[in-house]
Backbone bond lengths (Angstrom), bond angles and torsions (degrees), N, CA, C in turn:
res aa  C-N    CA-C-N  psi(-1)  N-CA   C-N-CA  omega(-1)  CA-C   N-CA-C  phi
1 G - - - 1.525 - - 1.527 111.45 -
2 G 1.355 112.67 -47.03 1.402 119.33 178.73 1.554 116.68 -58.61
3 I 1.418 111.91 -41.59 1.446 114.71 178.31 1.439 111.79 -69.25
4 G 1.260 119.62 -32.69 1.463 123.57 177.48 1.511 115.27 -65.93
5 A 1.405 109.86 -41.51 1.427 115.68 176.82 1.532 112.46 -69.44
6 G 1.362 116.32 -34.56 1.475 123.34 174.22 1.498 113.27 -59.84
7 L 1.423 112.15 -42.07 1.504 114.82 -177.95 1.553 109.85 -71.66
8 A 1.353 112.23 -40.44 1.525 117.60 178.60 1.504 116.13 -58.55
9 L 1.340 114.53 -33.57 1.454 122.91 -178.61 1.524 112.03 -88.82
10 K 1.327 122.94 -9.42 1.320 124.87 -173.36 1.523 111.14 -60.65
11 E 1.340 120.42 -53.42 1.414 120.51 -179.06 1.503 113.72 -63.65
12 P 1.423 120.61 -48.12 1.436 116.05 176.17 1.509 118.44 -55.77
13 V 1.341 116.48 -32.48 1.404 124.22 -177.59 1.496 107.01 -75.41
14 Q 1.275 118.98 -45.29 1.507 119.82 171.90 1.481 115.77 -57.71
15 E 1.314 118.55 -40.16 1.489 119.10 178.10 1.520 105.90 -70.41
16 F 1.293 123.05 -40.42 1.451 116.78 173.85 1.482 118.76 -55.60
17 F 1.295 117.22 -39.63 1.558 126.58 173.96 1.548 111.16 -62.21
18 E 1.378 113.58 -37.82 1.404 119.04 177.68 1.554 111.86 -66.35
19 Y 1.290 110.81 -42.18 1.555 119.32 176.65 1.505 107.82 -59.98
20 I 1.356 121.54 -42.50 1.418 124.14 -178.74 1.535 105.01 -65.22
21 T 1.353 116.97 -39.16 1.515 119.99 -174.74 1.555 108.05 -64.58
22 I 1.320 115.45 -40.07 1.551 123.32 177.07 1.491 107.08 -60.50
23 L 1.266 116.60 -51.77 1.457 121.65 -174.02 1.498 110.88 -60.23
24 L 1.455 117.14 -43.27 1.426 118.09 179.90 1.432 121.54 -80.46
25 D 1.347 115.93 -38.97 1.486 125.70 177.71 1.463 110.92 -78.67
26 K 1.314 122.96 -32.45 1.441 125.69 -178.75 1.551 113.55 56.63
27 P 1.308 119.06 51.77 1.490 115.08 176.75 1.545 111.53 -68.19
28 F 1.256 119.01 -18.44 1.513 127.76 169.70 1.447 109.45 -161.08
29 Q 1.339 114.27 164.64 1.418 124.57 178.02 1.484 113.47 -131.81
30 S 1.309 120.27 169.48 1.472 119.98 179.43 1.504 106.85 -63.30
31 G 1.316 115.73 142.59 1.445 125.68 178.85 1.559 114.08 91.51
32 Q 1.354 118.79 -7.29 1.439 121.09 -174.31 1.496 107.34 -94.18
33 F 1.423 112.49 152.32 1.482 118.06 178.86 1.471 106.72 -100.43
34 I 1.364 110.96 130.05 1.468 120.53 -176.44 1.545 110.72 -129.77
35 H 1.343 117.92 160.45 1.379 128.74 167.95 1.454 114.35 -123.79
36 I 1.391 118.79 121.54 1.425 123.92 179.80 1.475 107.92 -142.23
37 E 1.405 116.47 129.28 1.443 121.95 175.60 1.544 117.14 46.10
38 G 1.309 110.81 46.09 1.562 117.98 179.61 1.483 114.03 78.66
39 I 1.400 122.23 7.21 1.349 123.60 -174.99 1.634 103.37 -111.44
40 W 1.372 114.03 127.00 1.391 119.43 173.92 1.541 106.15 -109.44
41 A 1.374 112.24 125.49 1.473 114.68 -170.26 1.533 114.50 -161.28
42 K 1.279 119.35 156.86 1.405 127.82 175.99 1.423 108.04 -92.62
43 V 1.328 119.93 132.97 1.502 123.98 178.51 1.616 107.58 -73.73
44 E 1.305 116.91 120.95 1.466 115.45 174.00 1.407 115.43 -97.99
45 R 1.344 122.31 -39.43 1.473 124.03 -178.94 1.466 107.04 -158.23
46 V 1.295 113.72 137.17 1.529 126.15 172.47 1.556 108.66 -97.35
47 G 1.252 118.52 112.15 1.508 122.27 -179.55 1.567 110.77 -104.23
48 V 1.269 114.93 176.79 1.429 122.43 179.22 1.597 114.33 -61.49
49 R 1.350 110.55 -43.72 1.521 116.00 179.96 1.486 116.41 -105.21
50 S 1.386 116.15 -24.15 1.461 120.33 -176.57 1.471 110.58 -145.69
51 T 1.327 115.63 172.03 1.533 123.45 179.17 1.605 104.80 -126.75
52 R 1.357 110.09 132.05 1.468 114.14 -178.73 1.545 105.25 -98.43
53 L 1.303 112.01 125.93 1.490 121.39 176.75 1.477 109.87 -114.35
54 R 1.342 115.34 159.34 1.537 120.75 175.77 1.549 104.02 -124.05
55 S 1.397 116.46 114.46 1.418 119.87 -177.42 1.584 111.54 -70.76
56 I 1.273 114.78 162.23 1.489 117.63 177.02 1.540 115.28 -58.37
57 N 1.366 109.25 -23.26 1.471 113.43 177.38 1.470 114.45 -83.69
58 G 1.393 117.86 -9.72 1.429 125.15 177.37 1.450 116.94 103.61
59 E 1.308 122.05 -4.61 1.426 121.34 -178.05 1.485 110.47 -85.01
60 A 1.323 114.64 145.29 1.535 119.95 174.57 1.518 113.38 -74.45
61 I 1.345 116.47 131.51 1.428 117.78 179.85 1.529 104.80 -122.98
62 I 1.362 115.20 127.29 1.427 120.12 176.24 1.546 106.53 -108.54
63 M 1.303 111.26 123.52 1.537 115.75 -177.43 1.507 110.34 -124.66
64 S 1.304 119.48 137.42 1.415 122.46 174.95 1.488 112.27 -53.99
65 N 1.348 118.90 149.16 1.496 118.30 178.00 1.583 105.88 -71.03
66 S 1.226 122.35 -31.57 1.507 123.56 -173.19 1.585 100.49 -71.76
67 R 1.208 127.01 -38.21 1.446 125.65 -177.93 1.617 110.63 -68.45
68 L 1.364 108.89 -33.03 1.579 111.51 177.29 1.522 110.56 -78.37
69 T 1.291 118.65 -34.98 1.466 115.51 179.08 1.535 116.04 -80.03
70 N 1.313 111.19 -16.38 1.574 114.24 178.49 1.476 106.48 -96.73
71 G 1.362 124.02 -1.01 1.438 120.87 -175.87 1.600 106.97 -103.50
72 V 1.296 115.82 175.44 1.383 122.32 178.08 1.632 104.72 -93.56
73 I 1.278 117.59 121.88 1.489 121.82 -176.71 1.411 111.72 -115.67
74 S 1.302 115.83 124.50 1.502 123.09 175.69 1.571 107.28 -99.51
75 N 1.360 114.85 111.87 1.467 120.94 -176.11 1.575 108.31 -101.38
76 Y 1.359 116.44 100.35 1.374 118.05 -175.54 1.494 114.93 -72.78
77 A 1.365 120.11 -20.43 1.400 119.76 173.85 1.509 115.64 -63.90
78 E 1.383 116.37 -23.63 1.476 120.42 174.38 1.449 113.88 -82.60
79 M 1.297 120.80 -5.67 1.511 124.76 178.18 1.456 112.75 -69.31
80 E 1.290 117.48 125.31 1.505 122.21 -178.16 1.624 107.03 -85.90
81 K 1.379 112.66 -36.94 1.451 112.98 179.97 1.509 106.91 -157.10
82 R 1.343 115.89 150.80 1.421 121.15 -179.90 1.625 105.24 -97.36
83 R 1.351 113.25 143.37 1.531 118.96 173.97 1.506 102.04 -109.17
84 L 1.326 117.35 123.23 1.400 122.56 175.73 1.504 111.75 -111.76
85 V 1.315 118.98 134.93 1.462 121.27 -176.54 1.557 105.49 -127.35
86 H 1.246 117.23 123.58 1.516 122.72 -175.98 1.550 110.48 -125.04
87 K 1.231 118.75 148.31 1.475 122.36 178.34 1.580 103.90 -116.42
88 L 1.370 118.88 122.58 1.388 122.08 173.36 1.443 111.87 -114.24
89 G 1.351 116.25 133.11 1.450 123.68 -179.44 1.507 110.91 -109.01
90 V 1.243 119.05 128.43 1.570 127.63 173.05 1.424 108.25 -112.59
91 V 1.345 113.89 159.34 1.476 127.12 -172.80 1.567 106.54 -67.45
92 Y 1.373 116.61 149.18 1.485 115.52 170.45 1.555 117.04 -56.32
93 E 1.305 113.72 -22.25 1.537 116.45 -174.34 1.527 110.94 -76.25
94 T 1.332 117.19 -3.58 1.372 121.20 176.08 1.547 111.81 -60.33
95 T 1.381 112.44 128.52 1.527 111.92 -174.11 1.580 108.84 -75.03
96 Y 1.269 109.79 167.36 1.537 121.59 177.58 1.529 106.41 -53.94
97 E 1.371 119.93 -53.58 1.389 123.10 -174.43 1.540 109.29 -64.16
98 Q 1.256 123.55 -37.31 1.448 128.04 177.30 1.519 109.60 -61.75
99 A 1.317 117.40 -52.26 1.452 123.65 -179.55 1.585 110.24 -64.17
100 K 1.241 117.47 -36.31 1.503 118.58 -179.56 1.524 108.76 -69.27
101 N 1.296 114.65 -27.06 1.518 118.09 -171.30 1.571 107.85 -89.17
102 I 1.359 118.21 -20.34 1.501 119.95 -175.11 1.561 112.87 -51.65
103 P 1.302 119.81 -48.14 1.547 121.88 178.32 1.514 108.90 -52.28
104 N 1.343 116.28 -53.49 1.495 117.89 -172.71 1.527 109.09 -66.90
105 L 1.377 118.63 -31.85 1.480 120.11 179.91 1.597 108.86 -69.09
106 I 1.376 114.77 -39.28 1.532 117.17 179.04 1.501 106.71 -70.70
107 K 1.292 122.02 -39.89 1.460 120.39 -179.57 1.545 109.01 -58.56
108 D 1.237 118.66 -50.10 1.429 127.39 179.15 1.599 112.33 -51.42
109 I 1.355 111.52 -49.36 1.407 114.72 -179.96 1.529 111.88 -66.77
110 I 1.230 122.62 -35.15 1.492 124.57 179.64 1.461 112.14 -73.97
111 D 1.410 115.83 -37.87 1.416 122.47 179.68 1.563 109.29 -64.61
112 N 1.323 115.74 -28.97 1.470 121.85 178.33 1.462 118.21 -93.99
113 T 1.372 114.57 10.33 1.383 119.72 176.14 1.500 113.73 -108.51
114 E 1.320 115.17 130.84 1.524 119.50 -176.30 1.551 108.78 -68.94
115 N 1.249 113.96 136.42 1.538 122.82 177.89 1.586 108.95 72.77
116 A 1.241 121.15 33.29 1.393 125.04 173.81 1.537 113.10 -137.15
117 I 1.325 114.80 139.50 1.597 119.06 -179.73 1.462 104.26 -126.99
118 F 1.292 116.62 120.26 1.488 123.42 178.56 1.539 111.15 -72.67
119 D 1.388 115.84 133.64 1.445 121.49 -179.89 1.560 106.84 -107.47
120 R 1.356 117.72 -64.67 1.426 121.71 175.15 1.431 111.28 -160.50
121 C 1.310 114.69 172.53 1.540 128.05 171.84 1.516 109.05 -156.92
122 H 1.332 114.23 119.92 1.440 119.79 -178.74 1.577 113.19 -137.41
123 F 1.367 111.34 144.22 1.460 116.37 175.04 1.527 106.02 -74.08
124 I 1.413 116.09 113.04 1.395 118.67 -168.19 1.572 115.10 -103.95
125 E 1.442 118.28 -23.96 1.408 111.48 -178.14 1.596 105.65 -171.05
126 F 1.335 106.78 157.56 1.505 119.69 172.91 1.515 103.30 -95.05
127 S 1.335 119.01 105.67 1.470 116.85 179.31 1.501 108.58 -102.33
128 N 1.242 117.03 -177.48 1.402 125.35 -172.90 1.676 112.99 -51.28
129 S 1.283 113.03 -45.42 1.482 113.49 -172.63 1.559 109.90 -129.35
130 S 1.391 116.80 15.72 1.403 114.74 -177.68 1.614 109.25 -161.54
131 L 1.325 110.65 166.63 1.488 118.32 169.69 1.490 103.98 -102.22
132 D 1.258 117.78 122.15 1.567 121.62 -169.49 1.513 111.62 -102.79
133 F 1.323 113.83 134.39 1.358 124.45 174.19 1.507 110.39 -117.11
134 E 1.288 115.33 144.58 1.488 120.00 -178.38 1.574 104.33 -116.21
135 L 1.317 111.83 126.66 1.428 118.87 -179.00 1.606 110.15 -120.60
136 V 1.368 111.45 132.89 1.498 115.15 179.79 1.518 106.68 -131.43
137 Y 1.327 109.59 134.00 1.522 117.53 171.77 1.430 115.13 -148.77
138 Y 1.318 121.83 164.70 1.498 125.33 -177.55 1.553 104.87 -115.83
139 I 1.276 111.26 148.78 1.485 124.68 173.11 1.520 102.02 -117.85
140 P 1.281 119.62 106.53 1.523 123.59 -177.70 1.527 113.92 -81.02
141 T 1.347 113.66 63.58 1.436 116.30 176.71 1.593 105.10 -159.00
142 S 1.336 113.90 150.94 1.450 123.63 169.81 1.471 113.57 -88.63
143 N 1.331 113.80 -12.92 1.494 118.59 179.33 1.503 112.91 -72.67
144 Y 1.289 112.98 112.80 1.526 118.00 -177.14 1.472 112.93 -56.39
145 L 1.329 119.08 -53.02 1.435 120.24 -176.37 1.558 113.79 -59.46
146 L 1.255 117.50 -40.79 1.549 120.14 172.44 1.505 110.80 -58.99
147 A 1.320 114.52 -44.85 1.548 119.78 177.61 1.540 109.84 -57.38
148 M 1.319 117.70 -48.96 1.403 121.11 -171.77 1.544 109.60 -69.36
149 T 1.420 113.53 -39.23 1.499 119.21 173.95 1.519 110.81 -56.01
150 A 1.316 119.39 -49.02 1.447 119.00 -175.31 1.459 109.70 -69.58
151 Q 1.368 121.80 -32.56 1.449 123.48 176.46 1.532 108.86 -62.05
152 Q 1.271 112.63 -51.45 1.506 120.35 -177.35 1.583 107.56 -55.07
153 E 1.362 120.38 -48.18 1.383 119.64 -176.27 1.552 109.78 -65.93
154 I 1.293 120.10 -35.92 1.361 121.28 -179.23 1.526 106.74 -67.73
155 N 1.340 124.19 -49.53 1.413 124.77 171.73 1.529 121.03 -50.19
156 L 1.284 110.59 -44.72 1.483 116.93 176.68 1.463 115.33 -61.71
157 E 1.438 111.94 -44.66 1.448 119.26 179.06 1.500 112.86 -68.73
158 I 1.354 116.98 -30.34 1.433 115.36 172.39 1.414 111.19 -61.18
159 M 1.363 116.88 -50.27 1.462 121.11 -179.02 1.548 111.50 -52.64
160 N 1.362 114.16 -45.66 1.395 122.98 -175.95 1.536 111.19 -64.27
161 R 1.352 117.55 -47.42 1.445 123.02 178.54 1.497 114.95 -67.94
162 F 1.438 116.67 -35.78 1.408 119.44 177.06 1.476 109.84 -60.98
163 K 1.375 113.99 -46.70 1.479 122.32 -177.10 1.529 108.33 -60.03
164 S 1.376 119.68 -45.21 1.401 118.09 -174.99 1.589 111.37 -72.33
165 E 1.345 117.55 -21.45 1.542 124.31 178.85 1.493 109.98 -90.09
166 D 1.357 121.54 -4.35 1.333 128.80 -174.77 1.564 115.69 59.58
167 I 1.326 108.94 42.84 1.435 122.24 177.19 1.514 108.41 -102.04
168 N 1.350 120.72 125.82 1.450 124.22 -177.19 1.554 112.47 -107.01
169 F 1.263 115.68 137.86 1.405 123.28 174.08 1.467 109.14 -71.36
170 A 1.282 116.80 143.96 1.517 120.81 178.79 1.453 110.38 -96.53
171 Y 1.275 117.32 152.03 1.518 124.23 173.25 1.577 103.68 -137.46
172 P 1.274 112.80 163.23 1.451 116.03 -174.30 1.546 112.45 -58.30
173 T 1.284 114.55 123.64 1.506 119.94 176.44 1.451 109.45 -137.71
174 Q 1.312 113.51 168.38 1.396 121.36 175.86 1.538 110.08 -148.82
175 T 1.399 114.89 129.19 1.473 117.15 -175.61 1.550 102.96 -110.39
176 I 1.272 110.38 136.73 1.543 119.87 -177.67 1.534 103.56 -120.29
177 Y 1.322 115.97 124.54 1.437 126.04 171.47 1.470 108.12 -96.87
178 V 1.358 114.70 126.70 1.484 123.57 174.76 1.430 107.16 -105.65
179 S 1.269 116.06 131.30 1.533 122.60 -179.97 1.483 104.77 -102.94
180 N 1.349 114.28 133.74 1.415 121.66 179.33 1.572 102.85 -100.50
181 S 1.352 120.40 101.97 1.419 121.63 -173.15 1.612 113.14 -94.83
182 N 1.315 116.27 21.04 1.445 117.75 -177.81 1.452 111.59 -76.37
């Protein structure tokens, strides 16, 4: 009987200790936005046996505390800044002067965007159908909506400035040369 009772209590006791671990270690708290095992959610309540999450789609997710403490958790509320890395491809017809000016143009755009800090922009490679530039900047906030607004402003301004500078974005293309051997 004692063995049966011990086995029956094993899981509840384990979940209680995982609850204590969450309370002491504080990997997340109620109200914080986390990512675990492909789930993006806001923590609603930490209970003795399970934690209640609210997914970005709106459904309630109840996850055992042991599953949470044994998984890899990304806590976005603890993030001080976001590092964004983008690759931009321009057509091969881009002139030397235009290509040389792209890093300065990108720097100017980011420097003039609220909640964005320029890191770098470099011409990185001659790819199959484009001249590729890598752009890196930081958004110094854990607020997802502010970060996405800054990213959108940057992307739209890049489109606008490229158009005014007559710089064209590349897309996958293939050129076939046909020889007339007659």
